[in-house]
GUSE-678134 format. One record per residue (C-alpha): residue number from 1; residue in one letter; chain; x, y, z. Coordinates in nm, 4 decimals, padded with zeros to 6 digits. Layout:
REM residues N
  num  residuo  cadena        px        py        pz
  NUM        A       A         X         Y         Z
...
REM end
This chain:
REM residues 497
  num  residuo  cadena        px        py        pz
    1        X       A   00.0066  -03.5965  -18.7913
    2        X       A  -00.3507  -03.3974  -18.6595
    3        X       A  -00.5421  -03.6788  -18.4672
    4        X       A  -00.8371  -03.8206  -18.7193
    5        X       A  -01.2073  -03.7769  -18.5508
    6        X       A  -01.5261  -03.9182  -18.6474
    7        X       A  -01.7783  -03.7288  -18.8445
    8        X       A  -02.0964  -03.7938  -18.6314
    9        X       A  -02.1717  -03.4292  -18.4408
   10        X       A  -02.4039  -03.5706  -18.1887
   11        X       A  -02.7643  -03.3917  -18.0945
   12        X       A  -02.7663  -03.0770  -17.9367
   13        X       A  -02.6684  -03.0331  -17.5699
   14        X       A  -02.4706  -03.3827  -17.5791
   15        X       A  -02.1456  -03.2262  -17.6160
   16        X       A  -01.9100  -03.2050  -17.3295
   17        X       A  -01.5855  -02.9741  -17.3728
   18        X       A  -01.2700  -03.0119  -17.1716
   19        X       A  -01.0365  -02.7632  -17.1398
   20        X       A  -00.6997  -02.9086  -17.0646
   21        X       A  -00.4516  -02.6286  -16.9287
   22        X       A  -00.1107  -02.8077  -16.9212
   23        X       A   00.2771  -02.7362  -16.8480
   24        X       A   00.3614  -02.7048  -17.1923
   25        X       A   00.0401  -02.6145  -17.3737
   26        X       A  -00.3334  -02.5405  -17.3450
   27        X       A  -00.5875  -02.7713  -17.5087
   28        X       A  -00.9532  -02.7601  -17.5409
   29        X       A  -01.1108  -03.0514  -17.7007
   30        X       A  -01.4818  -03.1818  -17.7540
   31        X       A  -01.6223  -03.5018  -17.6499
   32        X       A  -01.9435  -03.6990  -17.7635
   33        X       A  -02.2100  -03.9323  -17.5019
   34        X       A  -02.0390  -04.1791  -17.5727
   35        X       A  -01.6808  -04.0523  -17.4681
   36        X       A  -01.5083  -03.9850  -17.8464
   37        X       A  -01.3410  -03.6996  -17.9156
   38        X       A  -01.5010  -03.4901  -18.1780
   39        X       A  -01.2721  -03.2380  -18.1940
   40        X       A  -00.9372  -03.0737  -18.0390
   41        X       A  -00.7234  -02.7530  -18.0713
   42        X       A  -00.4156  -02.6748  -17.8678
   43        X       A  -00.1697  -02.3599  -17.8317
   44        X       A   00.1963  -02.3782  -17.6805
   45        X       A   00.2999  -02.0989  -17.4231
   46        X       A   00.6681  -01.9772  -17.3105
   47        X       A   00.8591  -02.1666  -17.0373
   48        X       A   01.0030  -01.9037  -16.8468
   49        X       A   01.3507  -01.9981  -16.6618
   50        X       A   01.4883  -01.6159  -16.4737
   51        X       A   01.7042  -01.8313  -16.2614
   52        X       A   01.8561  -02.1540  -16.2274
   53        X       A   01.5878  -02.3684  -16.0794
   54        X       A   01.3219  -02.1112  -16.1355
   55        X       A   01.0217  -02.2123  -16.3856
   56        X       A   00.7562  -01.9508  -16.4595
   57        X       A   00.4179  -01.8846  -16.7062
   58        X       A   00.2739  -01.5744  -16.7526
   59        X       A  -00.0786  -01.6024  -16.6583
   60        X       A  -00.2159  -01.3817  -16.9051
   61        X       A  -00.0652  -01.5755  -17.1728
   62        X       A  -00.2872  -01.8715  -17.0547
   63        X       A  -00.5801  -01.7262  -17.0229
   64        X       A  -00.5752  -01.5826  -17.3686
   65        X       A  -00.4483  -01.9247  -17.5213
   66        X       A  -00.7662  -02.0940  -17.3656
   67        X       A  -00.9604  -01.8162  -17.5069
   68        X       A  -00.8495  -01.9363  -17.8593
   69        X       A  -00.8549  -02.2496  -17.8157
   70        X       A  -01.2157  -02.2683  -17.6874
   71        X       A  -01.2953  -02.1001  -18.0266
   72        X       A  -01.0908  -02.2448  -18.2690
   73        X       A  -01.2252  -02.5735  -18.1401
   74        X       A  -01.5923  -02.5003  -18.2177
   75        X       A  -01.5163  -02.4243  -18.5759
   76        X       A  -01.3305  -02.6973  -18.6302
   77        X       A  -01.6309  -02.8773  -18.5316
   78        X       A  -01.8933  -02.6942  -18.6870
   79        X       A  -02.0516  -02.6242  -18.3491
   80        X       A  -02.1652  -02.2994  -18.1828
   81        X       A  -02.1658  -02.2574  -17.7545
   82        X       A  -02.4933  -02.3902  -17.7678
   83        X       A  -02.4311  -02.7451  -17.8185
   84        X       A  -02.2186  -02.7732  -17.5532
   85        X       A  -02.3674  -02.9379  -17.2197
   86        X       A  -02.1144  -02.8638  -16.9850
   87        X       A  -01.7224  -02.7675  -16.9731
   88        X       A  -01.4985  -02.9695  -16.7095
   89        X       A  -01.1464  -02.8211  -16.6547
   90        X       A  -00.8060  -02.9717  -16.5637
   91        X       A  -00.4679  -02.8337  -16.4793
   92        X       A  -00.0966  -02.8819  -16.4268
   93        X       A  -00.0930  -02.8819  -16.0331
   94        X       A   00.0561  -02.6845  -15.7850
   95        X       A   00.1662  -02.4072  -16.0460
   96        X       A   00.0401  -02.0871  -15.8141
   97        X       A  -00.1186  -01.7858  -15.9423
   98        X       A  -00.1794  -01.4551  -15.7321
   99        X       A  -00.3799  -01.1538  -15.8544
  100        X       A  -00.6180  -00.8936  -15.7735
  101        X       A  -00.9105  -00.9779  -15.7110
  102        X       A  -01.0648  -00.5913  -15.8679
  103        X       A  -00.8550  -00.5907  -16.1174
  104        X       A  -00.7689  -00.9545  -16.1949
  105        X       A  -00.4426  -00.8262  -16.3004
  106        X       A  -00.1474  -01.0970  -16.1662
  107        X       A   00.1119  -00.9378  -15.8883
  108        X       A   00.3609  -01.2024  -16.0519
  109        X       A   00.4025  -01.4619  -16.2918
  110        X       A   00.2756  -01.7937  -16.2143
  111        X       A   00.5147  -01.9897  -16.0196
  112        X       A   00.5238  -02.3522  -16.1472
  113        X       A   00.5273  -02.6916  -15.9646
  114        X       A   00.8646  -02.7613  -16.1257
  115        X       A   00.9913  -02.4598  -15.9780
  116        X       A   01.2663  -02.4847  -15.6252
  117        X       A   01.3222  -02.1163  -15.5113
  118        X       A   01.1480  -02.1961  -15.2000
  119        X       A   01.3667  -02.4334  -15.0758
  120        X       A   01.5040  -02.1996  -14.8132
  121        X       A   01.1424  -02.1536  -14.6527
  122        X       A   01.0769  -02.5291  -14.7152
  123        X       A   01.3544  -02.5948  -14.4941
  124        X       A   01.2397  -02.3687  -14.2084
  125        X       A   00.9368  -02.5670  -14.2515
  126        X       A   01.0791  -02.9098  -14.1980
  127        X       A   01.0121  -02.9106  -13.8519
  128        X       A   00.6603  -02.8365  -13.8703
  129        X       A   00.3842  -03.1046  -13.8780
  130        X       A   00.2102  -03.1355  -14.2399
  131        X       A   00.1503  -03.5103  -14.2053
  132        X       A  -00.2339  -03.4517  -14.1912
  133        X       A  -00.2255  -03.3282  -14.5705
  134        X       A  -00.0483  -03.6254  -14.6881
  135        X       A   00.2480  -03.4628  -14.8211
  136        X       A   00.5938  -03.3971  -14.7609
  137        X       A   00.7353  -03.0304  -14.6938
  138        X       A   00.8660  -02.9590  -15.0833
  139        X       A   00.8910  -02.7053  -15.3099
  140        X       A   00.6814  -02.9190  -15.5323
  141        X       A   00.3703  -02.7990  -15.3964
  142        X       A   00.1690  -02.4437  -15.3819
  143        X       A   00.2008  -02.3277  -15.0217
  144        X       A   00.5482  -02.2394  -15.0227
  145        X       A   00.5448  -02.0300  -15.3226
  146        X       A   00.2550  -01.8188  -15.2303
  147        X       A   00.4538  -01.7466  -14.9350
  148        X       A   00.7097  -01.6391  -15.1519
  149        X       A   00.5318  -01.4063  -15.3409
  150        X       A   00.4389  -01.2374  -15.0574
  151        X       A   00.7756  -01.1828  -14.9406
  152        X       A   00.8948  -01.1148  -15.2450
  153        X       A   00.6435  -00.9002  -15.4520
  154        X       A   00.6481  -00.5423  -15.3474
  155        X       A   00.3472  -00.4626  -15.1033
  156        X       A   00.1811  -00.8134  -15.1839
  157        X       A   00.1649  -00.9197  -14.7920
  158        X       A  -00.0141  -00.5939  -14.7455
  159        X       A  -00.2368  -00.6282  -14.9698
  160        X       A  -00.3003  -01.0079  -14.9370
  161        X       A  -00.4230  -00.9553  -14.5733
  162        X       A  -00.6610  -00.6666  -14.6468
  163        X       A  -00.8207  -00.8589  -14.8837
  164        X       A  -00.7862  -00.7207  -15.2219
  165        X       A  -00.5358  -01.0475  -15.3367
  166        X       A  -00.6185  -01.4070  -15.4188
  167        X       A  -00.5052  -01.7117  -15.4481
  168        X       A  -00.5297  -02.0205  -15.7023
  169        X       A  -00.3955  -02.3064  -15.8950
  170        X       A  -00.4387  -02.2527  -16.2628
  171        X       A  -00.7843  -02.4052  -16.2335
  172        X       A  -00.8624  -02.1675  -16.0414
  173        X       A  -00.6884  -01.8884  -16.2418
  174        X       A  -00.9638  -01.9837  -16.5431
  175        X       A  -01.2616  -02.0285  -16.3372
  176        X       A  -01.2295  -01.6835  -16.2336
  177        X       A  -01.2050  -01.5567  -16.5660
  178        X       A  -01.4755  -01.7476  -16.7435
  179        X       A  -01.7134  -01.6674  -16.4737
  180        X       A  -01.5923  -01.3368  -16.4180
  181        X       A  -01.4880  -01.3994  -16.0177
  182        X       A  -01.6307  -01.7440  -15.9030
  183        X       A  -01.3497  -01.7679  -15.6484
  184        X       A  -01.2891  -02.1882  -15.6067
  185        X       A  -01.0902  -02.4470  -15.6055
  186        X       A  -01.1621  -02.8399  -15.6651
  187        X       A  -01.0708  -03.0841  -15.3973
  188        X       A  -00.7892  -03.2631  -15.5812
  189        X       A  -00.5970  -02.9109  -15.6189
  190        X       A  -00.6619  -02.7934  -15.2797
  191        X       A  -00.4401  -03.1016  -15.2253
  192        X       A  -00.1737  -03.0058  -15.3465
  193        X       A  -00.1421  -02.7145  -15.1761
  194        X       A   00.0188  -02.8142  -14.7729
  195        X       A  -00.2760  -02.6354  -14.7012
  196        X       A  -00.6002  -02.8646  -14.7047
  197        X       A  -00.6830  -03.1663  -14.4120
  198        X       A  -00.6761  -03.4686  -14.6251
  199        X       A  -00.9337  -03.6198  -14.4063
  200        X       A  -01.2060  -03.3324  -14.4376
  201        X       A  -01.1202  -03.1728  -14.7183
  202        X       A  -01.1392  -02.8196  -14.5723
  203        X       A  -00.7989  -02.5706  -14.5470
  204        X       A  -00.6251  -02.6043  -14.1998
  205        X       A  -00.6185  -02.2454  -14.0402
  206        X       A  -00.3138  -02.3597  -13.8737
  207        X       A  -00.1456  -02.4753  -14.1367
  208        X       A  -00.2156  -02.1472  -14.2995
  209        X       A  -00.0564  -01.9636  -14.0118
  210        X       A   00.2296  -02.1661  -14.0314
  211        X       A   00.3083  -02.0887  -14.3599
  212        X       A   00.1801  -01.6607  -14.3176
  213        X       A  -00.0622  -01.6800  -14.5745
  214        X       A  -00.4083  -01.5601  -14.5057
  215        X       A  -00.6765  -01.7674  -14.5356
  216        X       A  -00.8810  -01.5100  -14.6954
  217        X       A  -00.6979  -01.5161  -15.0191
  218        X       A  -00.7885  -01.9072  -15.0577
  219        X       A  -01.0745  -02.0021  -15.3035
  220        X       A  -01.3692  -02.2240  -15.1955
  221        X       A  -01.3328  -02.6138  -15.2150
  222        X       A  -01.5688  -02.7729  -15.4369
  223        X       A  -01.6254  -03.1676  -15.5482
  224        X       A  -01.4839  -03.2805  -15.8743
  225        X       A  -01.8750  -03.3424  -16.0330
  226        X       A  -02.0804  -03.0298  -16.0082
  227        X       A  -02.2193  -02.7186  -16.1378
  228        X       A  -02.0010  -02.4312  -15.9875
  229        X       A  -02.0858  -02.1509  -16.2671
  230        X       A  -02.1063  -02.0543  -16.5649
  231        X       A  -01.9087  -01.9065  -16.8565
  232        X       A  -01.9824  -01.5404  -16.9620
  233        X       A  -01.9449  -01.4569  -17.3157
  234        X       A  -01.5720  -01.6137  -17.3902
  235        X       A  -01.5642  -01.6391  -17.7810
  236        X       A  -01.8894  -01.8759  -17.8401
  237        X       A  -01.9441  -01.9782  -17.4928
  238        X       A  -02.2369  -01.8446  -17.2488
  239        X       A  -02.4132  -01.9606  -16.9936
  240        X       A  -02.2230  -02.2846  -17.0590
  241        X       A  -02.2081  -02.4782  -16.6905
  242        X       A  -01.8724  -02.5361  -16.5573
  243        X       A  -01.9466  -02.8875  -16.4251
  244        X       A  -01.6174  -03.1016  -16.4097
  245        X       A  -01.2702  -02.9986  -16.2289
  246        X       A  -00.9638  -03.1761  -16.1616
  247        X       A  -00.5697  -03.1745  -16.0928
  248        X       A  -00.4585  -03.3290  -16.4845
  249        X       A  -00.3271  -03.6490  -16.2894
  250        X       A  -00.6576  -03.7142  -16.1072
  251        X       A  -00.8403  -03.6547  -16.4200
  252        X       A  -00.5780  -03.8783  -16.6169
  253        X       A  -00.6341  -04.1549  -16.3598
  254        X       A  -01.0704  -04.0609  -16.4237
  255        X       A  -01.0464  -04.1077  -16.7616
  256        X       A  -00.8315  -04.4226  -16.7614
  257        X       A  -01.1637  -04.5451  -16.5303
  258        X       A  -00.9432  -04.6183  -16.2750
  259        X       A  -01.2290  -04.6205  -16.0442
  260        X       A  -01.1867  -04.9154  -15.7789
  261        X       A  -00.9008  -04.9881  -15.5435
  262        X       A  -00.6337  -05.1268  -15.6674
  263        X       A  -00.6682  -04.9897  -15.9969
  264        X       A  -00.3653  -04.7519  -16.0965
  265        X       A  -00.2256  -04.5327  -16.3854
  266        X       A   00.0609  -04.3417  -16.5498
  267        X       A   00.0918  -04.0466  -16.7066
  268        X       A   00.4000  -03.9921  -16.9419
  269        X       A   00.4163  -03.6286  -16.9918
  270        X       A   00.5952  -03.3374  -16.9132
  271        X       A   00.6536  -03.5297  -16.6064
  272        X       A   00.5361  -03.8871  -16.5316
  273        X       A   00.2790  -03.9401  -16.2592
  274        X       A   00.1479  -04.2935  -16.1209
  275        X       A  -00.1586  -04.2750  -15.9071
  276        X       A  -00.3079  -04.5984  -15.7608
  277        X       A  -00.6713  -04.6008  -15.5987
  278        X       A  -00.7300  -04.6705  -15.2862
  279        X       A  -01.0877  -04.6185  -15.2098
  280        X       A  -01.2188  -04.4377  -14.8976
  281        X       A  -00.9297  -04.5219  -14.7425
  282        X       A  -00.6311  -04.2420  -14.6858
  283        X       A  -00.3260  -04.4815  -14.7271
  284        X       A  -00.0262  -04.3375  -14.5373
  285        X       A   00.3122  -04.4255  -14.7718
  286        X       A   00.6379  -04.5515  -14.5894
  287        X       A   00.8735  -04.5530  -14.9113
  288        X       A   00.8527  -04.2168  -15.0455
  289        X       A   00.4482  -04.1662  -15.2300
  290        X       A   00.1894  -03.9116  -15.1984
  291        X       A  -00.1390  -03.9895  -15.0173
  292        X       A  -00.3722  -03.7789  -15.2093
  293        X       A  -00.7612  -03.6920  -15.3079
  294        X       A  -00.8437  -03.8926  -15.6240
  295        X       A  -01.1692  -03.7802  -15.6981
  296        X       A  -01.4801  -03.6724  -15.4842
  297        X       A  -01.8250  -03.6425  -15.7144
  298        X       A  -02.0907  -03.4073  -15.5130
  299        X       A  -02.1782  -03.5094  -15.2182
  300        X       A  -02.0177  -03.9070  -15.2228
  301        X       A  -01.7854  -03.9900  -14.9810
  302        X       A  -01.3893  -03.9052  -15.1067
  303        X       A  -01.2187  -04.1434  -15.2905
  304        X       A  -00.8186  -04.1348  -15.2574
  305        X       A  -00.4971  -04.2192  -15.4073
  306        X       A  -00.1306  -04.3065  -15.3420
  307        X       A   00.1182  -04.1322  -15.6320
  308        X       A   00.4216  -04.1122  -15.7175
  309        X       A   00.5303  -03.8038  -15.8879
  310        X       A   00.8237  -03.7704  -16.1127
  311        X       A   00.9213  -03.4622  -16.2495
  312        X       A   01.1320  -03.5049  -16.5551
  313        X       A   01.0291  -03.7267  -16.8506
  314        X       A   00.8963  -03.5991  -17.1137
  315        X       A   01.1100  -03.2855  -17.0614
  316        X       A   01.4167  -03.4525  -17.1030
  317        X       A   01.3455  -03.4955  -17.4338
  318        X       A   01.2693  -03.1459  -17.4891
  319        X       A   01.5848  -03.0752  -17.3595
  320        X       A   01.7714  -03.3036  -17.6308
  321        X       A   01.5925  -03.1035  -17.8772
  322        X       A   01.6018  -02.7136  -17.7629
  323        X       A   01.8650  -02.7196  -17.5586
  324        X       A   02.0972  -02.9527  -17.7398
  325        X       A   01.9691  -02.9855  -18.0767
  326        X       A   02.0193  -03.3483  -18.1091
  327        X       A   01.6298  -03.3993  -18.2211
  328        X       A   01.4616  -03.1788  -18.4676
  329        X       A   01.1170  -03.2800  -18.3245
  330        X       A   01.0044  -03.5100  -18.0091
  331        X       A   00.9033  -03.7691  -18.2080
  332        X       A   01.2289  -03.8307  -18.3773
  333        X       A   01.3556  -03.9513  -18.0437
  334        X       A   01.2367  -04.3063  -18.0794
  335        X       A   01.3825  -04.3404  -18.4578
  336        X       A   01.7316  -04.2328  -18.3358
  337        X       A   01.7164  -04.4599  -17.9740
  338        X       A   01.6222  -04.7730  -18.1892
  339        X       A   01.9566  -04.7123  -18.3818
  340        X       A   02.1450  -04.8457  -18.1262
  341        X       A   02.0897  -05.2280  -17.9689
  342        X       A   02.1499  -05.0537  -17.5809
  343        X       A   02.2354  -04.7474  -17.4220
  344        X       A   02.6218  -04.8749  -17.3910
  345        X       A   02.6637  -04.7720  -17.0549
  346        X       A   02.5491  -04.4217  -17.0694
  347        X       A   02.2407  -04.2870  -16.8080
  348        X       A   02.0832  -03.9590  -16.7585
  349        X       A   01.9442  -03.8760  -16.4368
  350        X       A   01.7452  -03.5731  -16.5038
  351        X       A   01.7452  -03.3742  -16.2072
  352        X       A   01.6948  -03.0458  -16.3569
  353        X       A   01.4683  -02.9219  -16.0280
  354        X       A   01.6085  -03.2353  -15.7937
  355        X       A   01.4407  -03.5412  -15.7779
  356        X       A   01.0735  -03.6385  -15.6490
  357        X       A   00.9095  -03.9600  -15.5656
  358        X       A   01.1018  -04.1881  -15.4454
  359        X       A   01.3802  -03.9671  -15.3128
  360        X       A   01.2592  -03.5954  -15.2588
  361        X       A   01.5823  -03.5407  -15.2756
  362        X       A   01.5829  -03.1008  -15.3710
  363        X       A   01.9535  -03.1156  -15.3976
  364        X       A   02.0141  -03.3363  -15.6274
  365        X       A   02.1240  -03.2218  -15.9971
  366        X       A   02.1298  -03.4155  -16.3045
  367        X       A   02.4096  -03.6311  -16.4362
  368        X       A   02.5039  -03.7912  -16.7401
  369        X       A   02.7298  -04.0726  -16.6663
  370        X       A   02.9331  -04.3826  -16.8187
  371        X       A   03.0699  -04.1866  -17.1383
  372        X       A   03.3315  -04.2531  -17.3449
  373        X       A   03.4593  -04.1998  -17.6887
  374        X       A   03.2074  -04.5224  -17.8009
  375        X       A   02.8932  -04.2925  -17.6976
  376        X       A   02.6955  -04.1110  -18.0119
  377        X       A   02.3701  -03.8587  -18.0050
  378        X       A   02.2086  -04.1886  -18.0513
  379        X       A   02.2903  -04.3459  -17.7117
  380        X       A   02.1636  -03.9955  -17.5300
  381        X       A   01.7993  -04.0483  -17.7371
  382        X       A   01.8437  -04.4256  -17.5755
  383        X       A   01.9141  -04.3196  -17.2183
  384        X       A   01.6942  -04.0122  -17.2024
  385        X       A   01.3856  -04.2802  -17.2754
  386        X       A   01.4968  -04.5401  -17.0553
  387        X       A   01.5341  -04.2872  -16.7922
  388        X       A   01.1458  -04.2298  -16.7592
  389        X       A   01.0816  -04.6074  -16.7443
  390        X       A   01.3317  -04.6446  -16.4645
  391        X       A   01.1824  -04.4110  -16.2626
  392        X       A   00.9274  -04.5175  -16.3337
  393        X       A   01.0073  -04.9092  -16.1622
  394        X       A   01.1159  -04.7449  -15.8909
  395        X       A   00.7700  -04.5571  -15.8222
  396        X       A   00.6391  -04.9031  -15.8905
  397        X       A   00.8606  -05.0922  -15.6196
  398        X       A   00.7485  -04.8320  -15.3768
  399        X       A   00.3681  -04.8569  -15.4484
  400        X       A   00.3918  -05.2469  -15.4122
  401        X       A   00.6042  -05.2084  -15.0968
  402        X       A   00.3747  -04.9836  -14.9867
  403        X       A   00.0076  -05.1905  -15.0403
  404        X       A   00.1759  -05.5523  -15.0116
  405        X       A  -00.0055  -05.6191  -15.3609
  406        X       A   00.1917  -05.6382  -15.6603
  407        X       A   00.0781  -05.4438  -15.9422
  408        X       A  -00.0031  -05.6851  -16.2355
  409        X       A  -00.0808  -05.4090  -16.5089
  410        X       A  -00.0054  -05.1071  -16.5573
  411        X       A  -00.2726  -04.8163  -16.7689
  412        X       A  -00.0690  -04.5696  -16.9584
  413        X       A  -00.1505  -04.2703  -17.1258
  414        X       A   00.0064  -03.9106  -17.2196
  415        X       A   00.1911  -03.7426  -17.4977
  416        X       A   00.4975  -04.0451  -17.4892
  417        X       A   00.2742  -04.3537  -17.5132
  418        X       A   00.3080  -04.3212  -17.9053
  419        X       A   00.6876  -04.4348  -17.8600
  420        X       A   00.6657  -04.7690  -17.8867
  421        X       A   01.0405  -04.8541  -17.7819
  422        X       A   00.9400  -04.6747  -17.4188
  423        X       A   00.6642  -04.8502  -17.3690
  424        X       A   00.7642  -05.1853  -17.4695
  425        X       A   01.0966  -05.1052  -17.2498
  426        X       A   00.8755  -05.0189  -16.9660
  427        X       A   00.6810  -05.3101  -16.9821
  428        X       A   01.0161  -05.4991  -16.9886
  429        X       A   01.1518  -05.3037  -16.6588
  430        X       A   00.8114  -05.3811  -16.4651
  431        X       A   00.7780  -05.7578  -16.5633
  432        X       A   00.3475  -05.6783  -16.5985
  433        X       A   00.1668  -05.5385  -16.9451
  434        X       A   00.1524  -05.1819  -17.0074
  435        X       A  -00.1999  -05.1278  -17.1562
  436        X       A  -00.2403  -04.7923  -17.4067
  437        X       A  -00.5961  -04.7045  -17.4644
  438        X       A  -00.7498  -04.5614  -17.7685
  439        X       A  -00.7826  -04.2378  -17.6421
  440        X       A  -00.3941  -04.1256  -17.4965
  441        X       A  -00.5650  -03.7953  -17.4109
  442        X       A  -00.7155  -03.9090  -17.0771
  443        X       A  -00.6195  -03.5978  -16.8929
  444        X       A  -00.9189  -03.4097  -17.0945
  445        X       A  -01.1503  -03.7105  -17.1332
  446        X       A  -01.1567  -03.7122  -16.7515
  447        X       A  -01.2521  -03.3469  -16.7194
  448        X       A  -01.5128  -03.4235  -17.0192
  449        X       A  -01.6221  -03.7210  -16.8052
  450        X       A  -01.6779  -03.5080  -16.4468
  451        X       A  -01.8467  -03.2571  -16.6181
  452        X       A  -02.0825  -03.5050  -16.8059
  453        X       A  -02.1926  -03.7029  -16.5165
  454        X       A  -02.2771  -03.3728  -16.2949
  455        X       A  -02.5110  -03.2874  -16.6193
  456        X       A  -02.6484  -03.5864  -16.7477
  457        X       A  -02.4533  -03.6615  -17.0494
  458        X       A  -02.2823  -03.9820  -16.8867
  459        X       A  -02.5188  -04.1860  -16.6252
  460        X       A  -02.2880  -04.3599  -16.4359
  461        X       A  -01.9908  -04.4755  -16.3014
  462        X       A  -02.0283  -04.8052  -16.5092
  463        X       A  -02.0946  -04.6132  -16.8072
  464        X       A  -01.7354  -04.4406  -16.7924
  465        X       A  -01.5728  -04.8042  -16.7160
  466        X       A  -01.7766  -04.9213  -17.0306
  467        X       A  -01.6327  -04.6395  -17.2299
  468        X       A  -01.2361  -04.7407  -17.1717
  469        X       A  -01.1140  -04.9077  -17.4660
  470        X       A  -00.7568  -05.0443  -17.5360
  471        X       A  -00.5693  -04.9863  -17.7971
  472        X       A  -00.2239  -05.1832  -17.7924
  473        X       A  -00.1038  -05.4043  -17.4984
  474        X       A   00.3169  -05.4073  -17.4434
  475        X       A   00.3816  -05.7954  -17.2909
  476        X       A   00.7178  -05.8120  -17.1203
  477        X       A   00.9583  -05.9728  -17.2400
  478        X       A   01.2881  -06.1064  -17.0159
  479        X       A   01.5385  -05.8377  -16.8956
  480        X       A   01.8954  -05.8195  -16.6686
  481        X       A   01.8547  -05.6468  -16.3956
  482        X       A   02.2028  -05.5151  -16.4616
  483        X       A   02.0653  -05.2238  -16.6483
  484        X       A   01.8303  -05.0982  -16.3427
  485        X       A   02.1712  -05.1593  -16.1064
  486        X       A   02.3259  -04.9072  -16.3476
  487        X       A   02.0632  -04.6586  -16.3163
  488        X       A   02.0591  -04.6961  -15.9633
  489        X       A   02.4225  -04.6190  -15.8875
  490        X       A   02.3817  -04.2741  -16.1347
  491        X       A   02.0913  -04.1598  -15.9295
  492        X       A   02.4025  -04.1803  -15.6453
  493        X       A   02.5905  -03.9616  -15.8226
  494        X       A   02.2976  -03.7026  -15.8820
  495        X       A   02.3152  -03.6625  -15.4615
  496        X       A   02.6995  -03.5612  -15.5396
  497        X       A   02.6605  -03.2938  -15.7428
REM end
């Protein structure tokens, strides 16, 4: 069902647009000066799997889809580009594009964050010290992906060293195209490359040398809320400032108003990503989490976060739909799962590209275990949803250990929060309330907030906090730990695959 939006169109130049370029689709949304959604348009793009463990996107397809949704959202709202005060951009993080700075042509497909082809590069880097990036050495991050392109695309390294080729994550690719040449990235995306010093917010030349990446390829790092350039004649948008840029999970935390230390959100999307605001302090994890930038507003001090990254949650439901044909549409999974009282002892560990937090095991592979003739596709559906909740519980327990302060409530957002069975099961597993906001597209909302702050549509962080509205809270019911114990045994089996 299409979302319902208010009929009130705000005054000219008080609308903020947000481009949300995600792993499976590109969305453009319009928000008014009260943070309410006015209109939305989105398009899916192809998922390209050249080999096992390889995941790619076509950057030109993403750029074409971005232009289309920008035009469509104006038509849906019956406004023009002159009504837009600013544009915010948020994006799938770590996904890597290298392109010719003269022609604008990518030299290779975008290598997606889920891709594991750089495992040998990462194995060679294990002895190097990347601690001040806040990141473990992993195929997840952008740096090794850049290195792979330079090593494997004929002529790429030579062209990069002469300054012909430039790199960017997806927000950088879009900004370069929208502005016709601004080569920038924001500090949240830069913090996911294994190339940025987390404490200074600057590129580290020694790390670039270790990764064999020419520094001249790298974009300028900017804050998350400032005017960085203007759109040049793109489908109704002309001279509209781009004023907010954040990686998608940081944008979701901002949209959820997680603005104080200790506040935490979890996004249920292609994967799950749980961020805990740690204030102006970099908190180092001892339990498999990432230290990262939460946001930086203009010249203000940087706010940091602890993050637990889970690779496969919503995409497991897509796998049931597209690969196994168990369901026709993703929402069908809830009704099918509800038709059985429990998982019947069946567990699915979706280690399609290894396991991220808290394990960081790239050698792990997906397993389905506990099967008997008793099991049906309904048990598979239930096991898939439960896998999301179990993985989130593992990350929450790691955060509790790192901070010593147990999480008392979880703000949830993303496409899967409409699944009541999952949300209730999540609350039961965590033993704390799970809160769902009225606007669940918090990724786009966070980008809009950042852009609106920069141009004065939104006046202060206090205003952003006041605009957060709860739609529903799921309160926990007592549950047996035996279910979670079964999950942990299943995870151990994924290491033996």
